[in-house]
C-alpha positions, 0 to 999 in steps of 0.5 A: 505511525510506523517504525522498524528497528534492526530489520533483517530478512532471509530466504532459504534458497537451494540450501543457501540463506539469502540476505534480502534485507539488512539492518533496516531502521527508520520511523515515519510520522502520522500523515507522512508520505514515504517513497521506497525506491531501488532497482529490482531485487533491492528488497523493496517489495519484501520490506513493504510486506514486512512493514504491513504485517503480511510477513514476519522478519527473520529478526528485528521489530516493526511497530505500526500505529503503536502495535508491535506486529511481532506480538500478533499471531496471523489471525490478529495481524489480519484483523489489524490490517482490516481495521487500520491498513489499506493496500494498492497493488500493481496488479489491481487485485479486484474481485472479477465477479463483483462490480466496481461498486461491490469491490469497494463495498467489500472492506466496508461490509467486513468492517460492519460499516453503515451504508456501505453502498452509499460510501462506495458510491461517494468514493467512486465519484471521487475517483471519477467513476460514478458512471462505471460503478456497475461495470465488472473489472473486465469491462474497465480499462487498467487505469479505471481498475486501479482507480477502483482499487484506490477507492477500495483502499481508502474506503475504511479510511485506513490509518496507513496505506501501502502501495506497491508499484501502483502505476506499474501497469498503467500508461503515463496519463492514467498513472498520473490520475491514480497518483493524483487521487492517492495524494489528494485522499492522503491529504484529505484523510491524513492517511500515512502513505508508503509507496514502493516504486522504481519510478523516480519521478513518482518518488519525487512527489513524496516528502521523504525517499528511502533508497535501497540497494542489495537489501540495505538503506543507502540514502534517506532524504526529506524535502 
């Protein structure tokens, strides 16, 4: 489902080149559940962006669902993400002028899905928000907003879902609900799940954990 080969990434800062990622190489099977952990500044979010095709590496190759992302221009990468990739972010990133239902409908409508509203209702019920579907993000708690974001991410049944600190802004109870929902949908739909977190308890739920430090893989363990 996902592979990266000799991935390097650099930034230019103050006239100096900063090595953010160094020779990252691994593969992930379809339906896998991978956690990427490490301290702040270790390169976790940068790696997630490269794996998802949100950015291009300085060198190396990322292959996602059989497609070499380096062969796609920006528009083609955007189409690819819309068709096969889901995202959950720490900051929720819901559209504030749309209701919960409408937020979940957006990717379905972009994909030309039939009965986008019905599918949005079904997913909101799955995440326990059937009664909140007509509320706007400002009327929802943080935990409820993130559950809407999870419903939206799974709405098109993506082949792979990338989650960047999905519980970072939540208390323990709401964080547990969000993760339970994500793992249940991961199992039901067979969606490959890649999770970036600094929470080792959360990472312990994954079947595989890659630990980064100073931009390099220092351990890769499976259970």
